[in-house]
Every structure is written in structure tokens, then in C-alpha cells.
N, CA, C and O atoms as a GROMACS GRO file, in nm:
protein
  480
    1MET      N    1  14.314   8.907  15.825
    1MET     CA    2  14.221   8.878  15.937
    1MET      C    3  14.100   8.973  15.929
    1MET      O    4  14.001   8.930  15.988
    2ARG      N    5  14.084   9.106  15.862
    2ARG     CA    6  13.958   9.190  15.884
    2ARG      C    7  13.905   9.110  15.754
    2ARG      O    8  13.877   9.215  15.696
    3LYS      N    9  13.875   9.030  15.677
    3LYS     CA   10  13.784   9.015  15.560
    3LYS      C   11  13.738   8.882  15.654
    3LYS      O   12  13.617   8.860  15.642
    4ILE      N   13  13.808   8.790  15.745
    4ILE     CA   14  13.758   8.703  15.788
    4ILE      C   15  13.649   8.766  15.902
    4ILE      O   16  13.558   8.696  15.947
    5ALA      N   17  13.669   8.909  15.944
    5ALA     CA   18  13.565   8.921  16.065
    5ALA      C   19  13.480   8.988  15.967
    5ALA      O   20  13.368   8.956  16.005
    6VAL      N   21  13.467   9.064  15.861
    6VAL     CA   22  13.379   9.085  15.776
    6VAL      C   23  13.268   8.954  15.733
    6VAL      O   24  13.156   8.941  15.781
    7VAL      N   25  13.314   8.889  15.658
    7VAL     CA   26  13.244   8.768  15.670
    7VAL      C   27  13.134   8.712  15.752
    7VAL      O   28  13.018   8.676  15.729
    8ILE      N   29  13.243   8.721  15.900
    8ILE     CA   30  13.129   8.648  16.009
    8ILE      C   31  13.038   8.779  16.013
    8ILE      O   32  12.917   8.780  16.036
    9LEU      N   33  13.088   8.845  15.997
    9LEU     CA   34  12.978   8.978  16.027
    9LEU      C   35  12.831   8.965  15.961
    9LEU      O   36  12.720   8.959  16.013
   10ILE      N   37  12.870   8.964  15.831
   10ILE     CA   38  12.778   8.945  15.712
   10ILE      C   39  12.660   8.779  15.747
   10ILE      O   40  12.537   8.770  15.751
   11LEU      N   41  12.744   8.695  15.762
   11LEU     CA   42  12.668   8.599  15.807
   11LEU      C   43  12.594   8.616  15.940
   11LEU      O   44  12.473   8.636  15.943
   12THR      N   45  12.662   8.608  16.042
   12THR     CA   46  12.536   8.652  16.112
   12THR      C   47  12.449   8.731  16.142
   12THR      O   48  12.383   8.732  16.246
   13PHE      N   49  12.440   8.822  16.029
   13PHE     CA   50  12.338   8.953  15.998
   13PHE      C   51  12.266   8.872  15.900
   13PHE      O   52  12.149   8.910  15.908
   14THR      N   53  12.273   8.806  15.837
   14THR     CA   54  12.226   8.692  15.724
   14THR      C   55  12.110   8.622  15.819
   14THR      O   56  11.990   8.645  15.814
   15LEU      N   57  12.192   8.510  15.925
   15LEU     CA   58  12.090   8.482  15.979
   15LEU      C   59  12.018   8.476  16.114
   15LEU      O   60  11.970   8.387  16.184
   16THR      N   61  12.033   8.638  16.121
   16THR     CA   62  11.938   8.689  16.224
   16THR      C   63  11.838   8.789  16.123
   16THR      O   64  11.765   8.883  16.155
   17ALA      N   65  11.852   8.758  16.058
   17ALA     CA   66  11.740   8.836  15.921
   17ALA      C   67  11.669   8.749  15.898
   17ALA      O   68  11.569   8.785  15.836
   18PHE      N   69  11.677   8.578  15.936
   18PHE     CA   70  11.585   8.485  15.888
   18PHE      C   71  11.504   8.462  16.037
   18PHE      O   72  11.383   8.444  16.040
   19ALA      N   73  11.573   8.466  16.135
   19ALA     CA   74  11.497   8.445  16.228
   19ALA      C   75  11.382   8.466  16.303
   19ALA      O   76  11.342   8.581  16.282
   20ASP      N   77  11.324   8.417  16.368
   20ASP     CA   78  11.190   8.461  16.396
   20ASP      C   79  11.099   8.550  16.286
   20ASP      O   80  11.058   8.665  16.301
   21GLN      N   81  11.081   8.467  16.181
   21GLN     CA   82  11.029   8.556  16.061
   21GLN      C   83  10.855   8.516  16.114
   21GLN      O   84  10.790   8.620  16.119
   22ALA      N   85  10.810   8.448  16.136
   22ALA     CA   86  10.665   8.448  16.195
   22ALA      C   87  10.649   8.386  16.347
   22ALA      O   88  10.567   8.300  16.375
   23ALA      N   89  10.714   8.427  16.414
   23ALA     CA   90  10.718   8.410  16.563
   23ALA      C   91  10.595   8.513  16.617
   23ALA      O   92  10.479   8.481  16.643
   24TYR      N   93  10.638   8.603  16.624
   24TYR     CA   94  10.547   8.766  16.656
   24TYR      C   95  10.467   8.770  16.520
   24TYR      O   96  10.511   8.794  16.407
   25ILE      N   97  10.358   8.744  16.554
   25ILE     CA   98  10.244   8.794  16.447
   25ILE      C   99  10.087   8.875  16.536
   25ILE      O  100  10.045   8.889  16.651
   26THR      N  101  10.046   8.908  16.400
   26THR     CA  102   9.898   8.952  16.444
   26THR      C  103   9.815   8.835  16.504
   26THR      O  104   9.824   8.714  16.484
   27LYS      N  105   9.720   8.918  16.597
   27LYS     CA  106   9.632   8.830  16.649
   27LYS      C  107   9.545   8.742  16.576
   27LYS      O  108   9.526   8.624  16.605
   28ASN      N  109   9.490   8.808  16.477
   28ASN     CA  110   9.436   8.756  16.348
   28ASN      C  111   9.510   8.642  16.317
   28ASN      O  112   9.482   8.526  16.350
   29GLN      N  113   9.621   8.685  16.241
   29GLN     CA  114   9.707   8.533  16.185
   29GLN      C  115   9.747   8.428  16.279
   29GLN      O  116   9.797   8.325  16.232
   30ALA      N  117   9.729   8.442  16.432
   30ALA     CA  118   9.786   8.349  16.536
   30ALA      C  119   9.627   8.301  16.541
   30ALA      O  120   9.623   8.178  16.538
   31GLU      N  121   9.517   8.351  16.547
   31GLU     CA  122   9.385   8.284  16.519
   31GLU      C  123   9.368   8.206  16.432
   31GLU      O  124   9.303   8.106  16.460
   32ARG      N  125   9.404   8.217  16.332
   32ARG     CA  126   9.396   8.156  16.186
   32ARG      C  127   9.481   8.003  16.166
   32ARG      O  128   9.458   7.900  16.103
   33ALA      N  129   9.576   8.046  16.246
   33ALA     CA  130   9.700   7.931  16.262
   33ALA      C  131   9.640   7.807  16.378
   33ALA      O  132   9.641   7.684  16.370
   34VAL      N  133   9.594   7.893  16.477
   34VAL     CA  134   9.521   7.728  16.563
   34VAL      C  135   9.418   7.726  16.508
   34VAL      O  136   9.357   7.634  16.562
   35ALA      N  137   9.312   7.799  16.381
   35ALA     CA  138   9.225   7.746  16.348
   35ALA      C  139   9.251   7.611  16.251
   35ALA      O  140   9.194   7.502  16.251
   36LEU      N  141   9.352   7.659  16.173
   36LEU     CA  142   9.460   7.523  16.109
   36LEU      C  143   9.506   7.377  16.134
   36LEU      O  144   9.518   7.270  16.075
   37LEU      N  145   9.527   7.438  16.266
   37LEU     CA  146   9.616   7.334  16.345
   37LEU      C  147   9.515   7.269  16.447
   37LEU      O  148   9.507   7.148  16.469
   38LYS      N  149   9.470   7.327  16.481
   38LYS     CA  150   9.342   7.259  16.602
   38LYS      C  151   9.326   7.134  16.579
   38LYS      O  152   9.358   7.059  16.671
   39GLU      N  153   9.277   7.077  16.466
   39GLU     CA  154   9.245   6.905  16.500
   39GLU      C  155   9.361   6.808  16.419
   39GLU      O  156   9.341   6.691  16.386
   40LYS      N  157   9.503   6.895  16.390
   40LYS     CA  158   9.630   6.797  16.373
   40LYS      C  159   9.671   6.737  16.510
   40LYS      O  160   9.646   6.788  16.619
   41THR      N  161   9.734   6.626  16.489
   41THR     CA  162   9.799   6.546  16.616
   41THR      C  163   9.943   6.593  16.630
   41THR      O  164  10.000   6.616  16.736
   42GLN      N  165  10.004   6.606  16.482
   42GLN     CA  166  10.117   6.634  16.506
   42GLN      C  167  10.138   6.777  16.411
   42GLN      O  168  10.047   6.841  16.359
   43ILE      N  169  10.317   6.812  16.406
   43ILE     CA  170  10.360   6.956  16.359
   43ILE      C  171  10.522   6.825  16.324
   43ILE      O  172  10.551   6.710  16.356
   44LYS      N  173  10.581   6.934  16.246
   44LYS     CA  174  10.744   6.901  16.242
   44LYS      C  175  10.790   7.064  16.196
   44LYS      O  176  10.738   7.160  16.140
   45HIS      N  177  10.924   7.027  16.261
   45HIS     CA  178  10.980   7.144  16.290
   45HIS      C  179  11.113   7.132  16.188
   45HIS      O  180  11.192   7.040  16.210
   46TYR      N  181  11.138   7.228  16.073
   46TYR     CA  182  11.215   7.212  16.019
   46TYR      C  183  11.299   7.349  15.990
   46TYR      O  184  11.216   7.421  15.936
   47CYS      N  185  11.420   7.422  15.999
   47CYS     CA  186  11.425   7.549  15.942
   47CYS      C  187  11.572   7.576  15.806
   47CYS      O  188  11.690   7.603  15.831
   48ALA      N  189  11.524   7.561  15.705
   48ALA     CA  190  11.609   7.564  15.614
   48ALA      C  191  11.676   7.661  15.625
   48ALA      O  192  11.787   7.611  15.638
   49PRO      N  193  11.691   7.781  15.630
   49PRO     CA  194  11.739   7.886  15.656
   49PRO      C  195  11.902   7.844  15.775
   49PRO      O  196  12.022   7.870  15.765
   50CYS      N  197  11.819   7.773  15.873
   50CYS     CA  198  11.984   7.762  15.948
   50CYS      C  199  12.016   7.592  15.925
   50CYS      O  200  12.042   7.526  16.026
   51ASP      N  201  12.012   7.542  15.827
   51ASP     CA  202  12.066   7.460  15.765
   51ASP      C  203  12.062   7.313  15.835
   51ASP      O  204  12.145   7.222  15.832
   52ASP      N  205  11.915   7.324  15.909
   52ASP     CA  206  11.872   7.208  15.972
   52ASP      C  207  11.942   7.075  15.921
   52ASP      O  208  11.947   7.071  15.798
   53LYS      N  209  11.988   6.985  15.973
   53LYS     CA  210  11.993   6.845  15.914
   53LYS      C  211  11.902   6.725  15.969
   53LYS      O  212  11.904   6.609  15.928
   54SER      N  213  11.832   6.769  16.055
   54SER     CA  214  11.710   6.694  16.074
   54SER      C  215  11.564   6.748  16.081
   54SER      O  216  11.556   6.870  16.094
   55ILE      N  217  11.445   6.677  16.075
   55ILE     CA  218  11.365   6.723  16.106
   55ILE      C  219  11.279   6.682  16.230
   55ILE      O  220  11.275   6.560  16.247
   56ARG      N  221  11.225   6.742  16.301
   56ARG     CA  222  11.180   6.657  16.462
   56ARG      C  223  11.059   6.700  16.447
   56ARG      O  224  11.024   6.814  16.418
   57THR      N  225  10.983   6.592  16.471
   57THR     CA  226  10.841   6.550  16.489
   57THR      C  227  10.743   6.611  16.623
   57THR      O  228  10.777   6.527  16.706
   58GLU      N  229  10.681   6.669  16.672
   58GLU     CA  230  10.628   6.700  16.810
   58GLU      C  231  10.488   6.697  16.782
   58GLU      O  232  10.428   6.766  16.700
   59GLU      N  233  10.433   6.588  16.875
   59GLU     CA  234  10.308   6.562  16.915
   59GLU      C  235  10.244   6.698  16.964
   59GLU      O  236  10.294   6.786  17.035
   60ILE      N  237  10.116   6.690  16.906
   60ILE     CA  238  10.044   6.862  16.972
   60ILE      C  239   9.959   6.814  17.086
   60ILE      O  240   9.874   6.725  17.074
   61GLN      N  241   9.978   6.859  17.167
   61GLN     CA  242   9.898   6.831  17.339
   61GLN      C  243   9.831   6.946  17.309
   61GLN      O  244   9.738   6.916  17.234
   62THR      N  245   9.833   7.086  17.338
   62THR     CA  246   9.763   7.226  17.340
   62THR      C  247   9.818   7.265  17.226
   62THR      O  248   9.909   7.222  17.156
   63ILE      N  249   9.712   7.392  17.219
   63ILE     CA  250   9.722   7.437  17.094
   63ILE      C  251   9.677   7.626  17.150
   63ILE      O  252   9.616   7.630  17.256
   64GLU      N  253   9.696   7.717  17.106
   64GLU     CA  254   9.686   7.828  17.170
   64GLU      C  255   9.735   7.983  17.086
   64GLU      O  256   9.852   8.021  17.081
   65ALA      N  257   9.646   8.038  17.039
   65ALA     CA  258   9.669   8.178  17.019
   65ALA      C  259   9.681   8.257  17.200
   65ALA      O  260   9.601   8.245  17.292
   66ALA      N  261   9.832   8.348  17.193
   66ALA     CA  262   9.837   8.459  17.297
   66ALA      C  263   9.918   8.541  17.282
   66ALA      O  264  10.007   8.543  17.197
   67PRO      N  265   9.893   8.620  17.368
   67PRO     CA  266   9.965   8.802  17.366
   67PRO      C  267  10.107   8.719  17.378
   67PRO      O  268  10.134   8.626  17.454
   68ALA      N  269  10.197   8.790  17.269
   68ALA     CA  270  10.349   8.749  17.302
   68ALA      C  271  10.399   8.846  17.425
   68ALA      O  272  10.509   8.818  17.472
   69GLY      N  273  10.359   8.906  17.457
   69GLY     CA  274  10.434   9.030  17.529
   69GLY      C  275  10.506   9.145  17.523
   69GLY      O  276  10.560   9.200  17.619
   70TYR      N  277  10.507   9.199  17.362
   70TYR     CA  278  10.572   9.266  17.334
   70TYR      C  279  10.495   9.305  17.219
   70TYR      O  280  10.460   9.232  17.127
   71GLU      N  281  10.466   9.465  17.238
   71GLU     CA  282  10.344   9.574  17.172
   71GLU      C  283  10.255   9.469  17.135
   71GLU      O  284  10.222   9.376  17.209
   72ASP      N  285  10.214   9.489  17.007
   72ASP     CA  286  10.057   9.462  16.977
   72ASP      C  287  10.065   9.279  16.953
   72ASP      O  288   9.965   9.212  16.929
   73PHE      N  289  10.196   9.226  16.966
   73PHE     CA  290  10.199   9.068  16.872
   73PHE      C  291  10.165   8.979  16.955
   73PHE      O  292  10.172   8.983  17.078
   74TRP      N  293  10.130   8.903  16.891
   74TRP     CA  294  10.081   8.761  16.937
   74TRP      C  295  10.141   8.649  16.907
   74TRP      O  296  10.235   8.659  16.828
   75GLU      N  297  10.114   8.547  16.947
   75GLU     CA  298  10.245   8.383  16.905
   75GLU      C  299  10.066   8.296  16.916
   75GLU      O  300   9.950   8.329  16.941
   76VAL      N  301  10.149   8.161  16.874
   76VAL     CA  302  10.087   8.060  16.863
   76VAL      C  303  10.195   7.975  16.971
   76VAL      O  304  10.318   7.969  16.975
   77LYS      N  305  10.092   7.918  17.050
   77LYS     CA  306  10.182   7.780  17.169
   77LYS      C  307  10.138   7.667  17.117
   77LYS      O  308  10.028   7.626  17.080
   78ILE      N  309  10.206   7.639  17.120
   78ILE     CA  310  10.197   7.471  17.112
   78ILE      C  311  10.254   7.372  17.241
   78ILE      O  312  10.374   7.379  17.268
   79ASN      N  313  10.186   7.300  17.303
   79ASN     CA  314  10.207   7.247  17.479
   79ASN      C  315  10.280   7.349  17.509
   79ASN      O  316  10.395   7.333  17.467
   80GLY      N  317  10.267   7.433  17.556
   80GLY     CA  318  10.290   7.577  17.603
   80GLY      C  319  10.412   7.673  17.571
   80GLY      O  320  10.447   7.766  17.644
   81GLU      N  321  10.488   7.628  17.419
   81GLU     CA  322  10.560   7.678  17.400
   81GLU      C  323  10.548   7.696  17.252
   81GLU      O  324  10.527   7.614  17.163
   82GLY      N  325  10.579   7.923  17.250
   82GLY     CA  326  10.589   7.962  17.116
   82GLY      C  327  10.672   7.915  17.004
   82GLY      O  328  10.792   7.887  17.008
   83ILE      N  329  10.607   7.912  16.925
   83ILE     CA  330  10.699   7.879  16.787
   83ILE      C  331  10.698   7.982  16.674
   83ILE      O  332  10.628   8.082  16.681
   84ASP      N  333  10.757   7.961  16.597
   84ASP     CA  334  10.783   8.052  16.445
   84ASP      C  335  10.722   7.964  16.358
   84ASP      O  336  10.792   7.872  16.318
   85LEU      N  337  10.603   7.971  16.319
   85LEU     CA  338  10.524   7.944  16.188
   85LEU      C  339  10.638   7.933  16.054
   85LEU      O  340  10.599   7.854  15.967
   86ALA      N  341  10.760   7.994  16.027
   86ALA     CA  342  10.796   8.001  15.915
   86ALA      C  343  10.922   7.854  15.915
   86ALA      O  344  11.005   7.829  15.827
   87TYR      N  345  10.893   7.770  16.062
   87TYR     CA  346  10.961   7.668  16.052
   87TYR      C  347  10.881   7.555  16.088
   87TYR      O  348  10.923   7.442  16.114
   88VAL      N  349  10.752   7.598  16.087
   88VAL     CA  350  10.666   7.461  16.143
   88VAL      C  351  10.591   7.442  16.027
   88VAL      O  352  10.546   7.532  15.957
   89TYR      N  353  10.573   7.263  16.000
   89TYR     CA  354  10.462   7.238  15.907
   89TYR      C  355  10.386   7.123  15.901
   89TYR      O  356  10.451   7.018  15.903
   90PHE      N  357  10.244   7.113  15.893
   90PHE     CA  358  10.104   7.073  15.927
   90PHE      C  359  10.170   6.961  15.808
   90PHE      O  360  10.257   6.972  15.721
   91LYS      N  361  10.054   6.818  15.869
   91LYS     CA  362   9.986   6.704  15.744
   91LYS      C  363   9.851   6.783  15.674
   91LYS      O  364   9.757   6.839  15.731
   92ASP      N  365   9.877   6.767  15.540
   92ASP     CA  366   9.735   6.806  15.460
   92ASP      C  367   9.647   6.664  15.443
   92ASP      O  368   9.666   6.562  15.510
   93LYS      N  369   9.567   6.678  15.360
   93LYS     CA  370   9.464   6.585  15.337
   93LYS      C  371   9.538   6.496  15.233
   93LYS      O  372   9.490   6.384  15.211
   94LYS      N  373   9.639   6.530  15.173
   94LYS     CA  374   9.689   6.459  15.077
   94LYS      C  375   9.796   6.386  15.106
   94LYS      O  376   9.841   6.304  15.024
   95GLY      N  377   9.875   6.416  15.277
   95GLY     CA  378   9.974   6.366  15.323
   95GLY      C  379  10.098   6.447  15.322
   95GLY      O  380  10.212   6.419  15.361
   96LYS      N  381  10.048   6.554  15.267
   96LYS     CA  382  10.189   6.650  15.226
   96LYS      C  383  10.203   6.763  15.336
   96LYS      O  384  10.107   6.832  15.370
   97TRP      N  385  10.334   6.779  15.391
   97TRP     CA  386  10.357   6.849  15.486
   97TRP      C  387  10.395   6.992  15.440
   97TRP      O  388  10.501   7.012  15.380
   98LYS      N  389  10.330   7.066  15.462
   98LYS     CA  390  10.290   7.157  15.429
   98LYS      C  391  10.352   7.342  15.544
   98LYS      O  392  10.302   7.385  15.648
   99ASN      N  393  10.432   7.380  15.489
   99ASN     CA  394  10.433   7.532  15.574
   99ASN      C  395  10.325   7.594  15.603
   99ASN      O  396  10.238   7.630  15.523
  100VAL      N  397  10.326   7.610  15.739
  100VAL     CA  398  10.203   7.674  15.835
  100VAL      C  399  10.208   7.824  15.778
  100VAL      O  400  10.107   7.878  15.731
  101ALA      N  401  10.331   7.888  15.784
  101ALA     CA  402  10.333   8.002  15.749
  101ALA      C  403  10.310   8.071  15.546
  101ALA      O  404  10.300   8.190  15.519
  102LYS      N  405  10.309   7.983  15.465
  102LYS     CA  406  10.328   8.024  15.328
  102LYS      C  407  10.152   7.976  15.309
  102LYS      O  408  10.078   8.034  15.229
  103GLU      N  409  10.106   7.855  15.404
  103GLU     CA  410   9.990   7.835  15.391
  103GLU      C  411   9.895   7.956  15.431
  103GLU      O  412   9.811   7.985  15.346
  104LEU      N  413   9.896   8.032  15.548
  104LEU     CA  414   9.831   8.123  15.609
  104LEU      C  415   9.863   8.264  15.504
  104LEU      O  416   9.779   8.353  15.497
  105LYS      N  417   9.972   8.269  15.437
  105LYS     CA  418  10.030   8.376  15.342
  105LYS      C  419  10.078   8.478  15.413
  105LYS      O  420  10.060   8.596  15.383
  106ILE      N  421  10.147   8.434  15.524
  106ILE     CA  422  10.220   8.498  15.591
  106ILE      C  423  10.365   8.521  15.548
  106ILE      O  424  10.442   8.426  15.538
  107LYS      N  425  10.409   8.668  15.518
  107LYS     CA  426  10.517   8.676  15.422
  107LYS      C  427  10.696   8.634  15.454
  107LYS      O  428  10.777   8.724  15.474
  108VAL      N  429  10.738   8.480  15.454
  108VAL     CA  430  10.864   8.426  15.508
  108VAL      C  431  10.946   8.454  15.424
  108VAL      O  432  10.924   8.542  15.340
  109GLU      N  433  11.064   8.382  15.429
  109GLU     CA  434  11.160   8.369  15.310
  109GLU      C  435  11.242   8.268  15.314
  109GLU      O  436  11.300   8.286  15.421
  110GLY      N  437  11.276   8.194  15.277
  110GLY     CA  438  11.414   8.120  15.237
  110GLY      C  439  11.333   7.949  15.287
  110GLY      O  440  11.404   7.851  15.309
  111VAL      N  441  11.203   7.944  15.296
  111VAL     CA  442  11.138   7.851  15.366
  111VAL      C  443  11.081   7.760  15.260
  111VAL      O  444  11.010   7.824  15.182
  112PRO      N  445  11.088   7.666  15.239
  112PRO     CA  446  11.020   7.552  15.123
  112PRO      C  447  10.887   7.537  15.172
  112PRO      O  448  10.864   7.538  15.293
  113ASN      N  449  10.801   7.523  15.090
  113ASN     CA  450  10.657   7.534  15.100
  113ASN      C  451  10.579   7.387  15.128
  113ASN      O  452  10.458   7.368  15.147
  114GLN      N  453  10.679   7.300  15.124
  114GLN     CA  454  10.652   7.167  15.172
  114GLN      C  455  10.768   7.094  15.200
  114GLN      O  456  10.874   7.101  15.137
  115LEU      N  457  10.743   7.020  15.299
  115LEU     CA  458  10.879   6.916  15.309
  115LEU      C  459  10.938   6.805  15.213
  115LEU      O  460  10.845   6.724  15.218
  116PRO      N  461  11.012   6.761  15.146
  116PRO     CA  462  11.039   6.675  15.092
  116PRO      C  463  10.924   6.498  15.131
  116PRO      O  464  10.893   6.445  15.238
  117LYS      N  465  10.903   6.475  15.038
  117LYS     CA  466  10.841   6.346  15.017
  117LYS      C  467  10.902   6.260  15.130
  117LYS      O  468  10.831   6.214  15.219
  118ASN      N  469  11.001   6.245  15.125
  118ASN     CA  470  11.088   6.155  15.228
  118ASN      C  471  11.085   6.181  15.387
  118ASN      O  472  11.082   6.107  15.485
  119ALA      N  473  11.087   6.284  15.371
  119ALA     CA  474  11.073   6.382  15.531
  119ALA      C  475  11.008   6.256  15.612
  119ALA      O  476  10.899   6.206  15.584
  120LYS      N  477  11.112   6.202  15.742
  120LYS     CA  478  11.001   6.127  15.837
  120LYS      C  479  10.990   6.210  15.969
  120LYS      O  480  10.912   6.174  16.058
   0.00000   0.00000   0.00000
């Protein structure tokens, strides 16, 4: 029984380590992300470390860089909601869905550079 508790504890810490990788970022990073996404009409949300089974598409109505309300961190808000750039993808000119954080060279782990070609 003790081994099971240890395994659960380790899994909890592992998943927590991946959570919010690029949600709270610097002002410069937030502004660069907004500049990258401002001409886009949609993004895709996908969390590989969370073992997501699906990819969610979101239409962009509004986008802004805003203070996160924690220390000197900033965040990117799409349609009024803060997003984690580690789990957000944009479509480039060649039609590939690229990871926003990786495109901006923000250090993240466990996320693919781009979504598979068959991603919808």
C-alpha cells in the first residue's frame, strides 16, 4: 500500500512540474507572443504532458499582454482568458501548427515543436 502512495505522489509532482510552464512570463515575452499571434484568427490548445486525447481549436476575438497579478510576471490573454504558451499552437505560412513558446524560444519541456499533420 505504501508503494502505491509513493507512486501517486511522484506522478502528482511530475504533472505539477509541467503545469503552467509558460503561463506567467516576462513582459517582453508576452508582448512578443501578442505580436506573433495578433494577425492569426485561431489557435489550437494541446497539452502533450497532460496526455490530452484531443486538440481544441479556439477562434481569436481579442488578444492582449497583461500583468498576471503575481510579482512582475505577465500573461497573454486570448478572449479575456490567460493562456499557457507551452500548450498553444499557431498556424504558420506553410500550414504547420507550431508551438508558440518554442517559436519564441521560451524554455518548456515535454511539448512537441508542432502538431502532427493530421491535427484538426
